[in-house]
C-alpha positions in Angstrom: 58.5 8.4 139.4 61.5 10.5 138.6 63.3 9.2 141.7 62.3 5.7 140.9 63.8 6.0 137.4 67.0 7.5 138.9 67.3 4.6 141.4 66.9 1.9 138.8 69.4 3.8 136.6 71.9 3.6 139.4 71.2 -0.1 139.8 71.9 -0.7 136.1 75.2 1.3 136.4 76.3 -0.7 139.4 75.4 -4.0 137.7 77.3 -3.1 134.6 80.6 -3.1 136.5 80.9 -6.8 137.4 79.3 -7.6 134.0 82.0 -5.6 132.2 84.7 -7.3 134.3 83.3 -10.8 133.4 83.0 -9.7 129.7 86.6 -8.7 129.5 87.7 -11.9 131.3 85.7 -14.0 128.9 86.4 -12.2 125.6 89.5 -10.0 126.2 90.0 -6.3 126.5 88.4 -4.0 124.1 87.7 -0.3 123.6 84.3 -0.6 122.0 81.4 1.6 123.1 78.6 -0.8 122.1 79.6 -3.9 124.0 76.7 -5.3 126.1 78.1 -4.2 129.5 78.7 -0.7 128.1 75.2 -0.5 126.7 73.9 -1.5 130.1 76.0 1.2 131.7 74.8 3.8 129.1 71.1 2.8 129.7 71.6 3.3 133.5 73.2 6.7 132.9 70.2 7.6 130.6 67.8 6.4 133.3 69.3 8.8 135.8 69.2 11.7 133.4 65.6 10.9 132.3 64.5 10.5 136.0 66.0 14.0 136.7 64.0 15.4 133.7 60.8 13.8 135.0 61.3 15.3 138.5 61.8 18.8 137.0 58.8 18.4 134.8 56.5 17.2 137.6 57.3 20.5 139.4 57.4 22.7 136.3 54.0 21.6 134.9 52.4 22.7 138.2 54.3 26.0 138.5 53.5 29.5 137.1 55.2 32.8 136.5 58.9 33.3 137.2 59.2 30.0 139.1 58.1 28.1 136.0 60.6 30.1 133.9 63.4 29.1 136.3 62.4 25.4 136.1 62.2 25.6 132.4 65.8 26.9 132.2 66.8 24.0 134.5 65.0 21.6 132.2 67.0 22.9 129.2 70.2 22.4 131.1 69.3 18.9 132.3 67.9 17.8 128.9 71.3 18.4 127.2 72.8 15.6 129.2 70.1 13.2 127.9 70.9 14.6 124.4 74.6 14.2 124.8 74.3 10.7 126.2 72.2 9.6 123.2 74.7 11.0 120.8 77.6 9.5 122.8 76.1 6.0 122.5 76.1 6.3 118.7 79.7 7.7 118.7 81.1 4.7 116.8 78.9 5.7 113.8 79.6 9.4 113.9 83.4 9.7 113.4 84.5 12.2 110.8 85.7 9.5 108.4 82.1 8.3 108.1 80.5 11.6 107.3 80.3 11.0 103.6 78.3 7.9 104.0 74.5 7.5 104.3 74.8 5.5 107.5 76.1 8.6 109.3 73.1 10.6 108.3 70.7 7.7 109.1 72.1 7.6 112.7 71.8 11.3 113.0 68.1 11.1 111.9 67.6 8.3 114.4 68.9 10.1 117.5 68.4 13.9 117.0 64.8 14.7 115.8 63.1 12.8 118.6 64.9 14.9 121.2 64.4 18.2 119.3 60.7 17.5 119.0 60.4 16.3 122.6 61.9 19.4 124.2 59.9 21.8 121.9 56.6 20.1 122.7 57.3 19.7 126.4 58.2 23.4 126.9 56.3 25.1 124.0 59.2 27.5 123.9 59.6 28.9 120.3 63.4 28.4 120.4 63.5 25.2 122.5 65.4 23.0 120.0 67.9 25.8 119.3 68.5 26.6 123.0 69.0 22.9 123.9 71.4 22.3 120.9 73.3 25.5 121.6 73.9 24.5 125.2 74.9 21.0 124.2 77.3 22.4 121.6 78.9 24.8 124.0 79.3 22.0 126.6 80.9 19.7 124.0 83.3 22.4 122.9 84.3 22.9 126.5 85.3 19.2 126.7 87.1 19.5 123.3 89.1 22.5 124.4 89.8 21.9 128.1 90.6 18.2 128.3 93.9 18.4 126.3 95.2 20.8 128.9 95.6 17.9 131.3 98.5 15.4 131.0 97.7 11.7 130.6 99.1 8.5 129.1 97.4 5.3 128.1 97.3 2.3 130.5 95.5 -0.2 128.2 97.1 -1.7 125.1 97.6 -1.9 122.2 99.1 1.6 122.1 99.7 2.9 118.5 99.9 6.7 119.3 102.2 8.6 121.6 99.8 10.3 124.0 100.8 13.0 126.5 97.4 14.5 127.4 93.8 13.6 127.6 92.3 13.1 124.2 89.2 15.3 123.6 86.1 14.2 121.8 85.7 15.0 118.1 84.5 18.5 117.3 80.7 18.5 117.7 78.4 17.8 114.8 76.8 21.0 113.4 73.4 20.1 114.8 72.8 23.7 115.8 71.9 24.5 112.1 69.1 21.9 111.7 67.9 22.8 115.2 67.4 26.5 114.1 65.7 25.3 110.9 63.5 23.0 113.0 62.3 25.8 115.2 61.7 28.2 112.3 59.7 25.7 110.2 57.7 24.3 113.1 56.2 27.7 114.0 55.0 28.1 110.4 53.3 24.8 110.1 51.8 24.5 113.6 48.3 24.1 112.2 49.0 21.3 109.8 48.2 17.6 110.2 50.6 15.9 112.7 52.1 13.5 110.2 52.5 16.3 107.6 54.3 18.3 110.2 56.6 15.4 111.1 57.3 14.8 107.4 58.2 18.4 106.7 60.3 18.7 109.9 62.1 15.4 109.1 63.0 16.6 105.6 64.0 20.0 107.1 66.3 18.4 109.7 68.1 16.1 107.3 68.4 18.5 104.4 69.8 21.3 106.5 72.1 18.9 108.4 73.5 17.4 105.1 74.0 20.9 103.7 76.3 22.0 106.5 77.9 18.7 107.7 78.9 17.3 104.3 81.2 20.2 103.4 82.3 20.7 107.0 83.5 17.0 106.9 85.8 17.9 104.0 87.3 20.7 106.1 87.7 18.4 109.1 89.8 16.1 106.9 92.0 18.9 105.7 95.3 20.1 107.4 93.6 23.4 108.2 91.5 21.7 111.0 94.5 20.2 112.8 94.7 22.8 115.6 93.5 23.4 119.1 90.1 24.7 117.9 89.0 21.7 115.8 91.3 19.1 117.5 91.5 16.7 114.5 95.2 16.2 115.2 94.3 14.4 118.5 93.5 10.7 118.0 93.0 7.9 120.6 95.9 5.7 121.5 94.3 2.6 119.9 94.1 4.0 116.4 96.5 2.3 114.0 98.8 4.3 111.7 97.1 3.0 108.5 93.5 3.5 109.7 91.2 6.0 107.9 91.3 8.1 111.0 95.0 8.7 110.7 95.0 8.9 106.9 92.2 11.4 106.9 90.2 9.6 104.2 86.4 8.8 104.1 85.0 5.3 104.3 82.1 4.6 102.0 79.7 2.8 104.3 77.4 1.7 101.4 78.8 -0.7 98.7 77.0 1.1 95.8 75.5 4.4 94.8 72.1 2.7 94.8 72.6 1.5 98.4 73.6 5.0 99.4 70.5 6.6 98.0 68.2 3.9 99.4 69.7 4.4 102.9 69.3 8.2 102.5 65.6 7.7 101.7 65.3 5.5 104.8 67.0 8.3 106.8 64.3 10.8 105.6 61.5 8.5 106.7 63.3 7.8 110.0 63.7 11.5 110.7 59.9 12.0 110.1 59.0 9.0 112.3 61.3 10.0 115.1 59.9 13.6 115.0 56.4 12.2 115.5 57.6 10.0 118.3 59.4 12.9 119.9 56.2 15.0 119.7 54.1 12.4 121.4 56.8 11.9 124.0 56.8 15.7 124.6 53.0 15.7 125.0 53.3 12.9 127.6 55.9 15.0 129.5 53.6 18.0 129.6 51.0 15.8 131.5 53.4 14.9 134.3 52.2 16.4 137.6 53.7 14.2 140.3 
């Protein structure tokens, strides 16, 4: 089944190429992530990643001892690419100038808890969410710090910024903190009702994430972050000089305070529901044998 998923992921990726060419010919060039051909490409990439996870699980769930431990380490490494791909698809909603809006936290609640719960349930490792998120963060930081070392220039207009090197991704979100909280809380409430666990873990994830990401967003907007470590001085070539990205100001994604708090409440519920879905997904992955 894993090989089957990988094969169809490859078919989707290949299909996305002529689809993207037709899309640009029909509607013009763009640099959007969530255009239909890009979504098809992303789904194909996720299919390959998930197929690889399934192949590892089919072997790991039948293994014992040191061999199982080796496969589990390989599973952690492979799962981060599924984690990173999911976050990458939502990149347009996670830029730093959106981090004081409820939409940013709703998107985080939609994409992260399901994967944290899935890897924890699939492996039963007490620090599964922490390990996966730590490896993802380290990999993301490697991209952020290494890519600017290579010279590059834009070949697609419009060009608003003078670019001399590859532009790194934004500094990673501080998901490592809610991942640690997720692991700590889950081991204390393991005997609770499933939905009670999901509710507590959802609140834990969102509360701890807001507690660290909200003030960190203020720092990312400050001149102190415009250095090689945090890379906030590097912006893509297509960003205009008057954009919030260049001006380092936050966009309020909700029109009123009431709308903000309503969406925050929706984010709490979403985090709980996605945690439960992730738990069920992890239980299914533990049953894969072939």
